[in-house]
C-alpha positions, 0 to 999 in steps of 0.5 A: 500500500502506498501512502497518500499523505502529502508532504507539507512544505516545511516538513523537510526542514529542521525544527531550528530552521522552521523556528528561525523562519517563523521568528523572522516572519513574526518580526517583519509583520510586527514591525510593519504593523507598528509603523502603521499605527496612528497617533491619537487625536490629542497627541498630534502636533498642534498647528500653531504654538501658543505663547504663554504670558511672562510670569509676573515679576515680584513686587518690590518690597519696602524693606524700611516698612518691614523693619518698622513692622518687625521692630514694633512686633519685637517691642510689643512682644517684649511688653507682654511678660509683665502683662502675663505676670498680672494675669497669673495674679488674676488681673487682665491689663487693659491693652493686652488683647489689643497688643496680641491682635496687633502682633498677629496683624503685623506678623501676618503682613510681614509673612505675606510680603516675604511670601511674594518675594 
C-alpha cells in the first residue's frame, strides 16, 4: 500500500530552521504593523504654538516698612511678660488683647510680603 499523505512544505526542514523562519516572519509583520499605527487625536502636533504670558515679576518690597513692622512686633512682644505676670495674679491689663491682635496683624503682613518675594 502506498501512502497518500502529502508532504507539507516545511516538513523537510529542521525544527531550528522552521523556528528561525517563523521568528523572522513574526518580526517583519510586527514591525510593519507598528509603523502603521496612528497617533491619537490629542497627541498630534498642534498647528500653531501658543505663547504663554511672562510670569509676573515680584513686587518690590519696602524693606524700611518691614523693619518698622518687625521692630514694633519685637517691642510689643517684649511688653507682654509683665502683662502675663498680672494675669497669673488674676488681673487682665487693659491693652493686652489689643497688643496680641496687633502682633498677629503685623506678623501676618510681614509673612505675606516675604511670601511674594
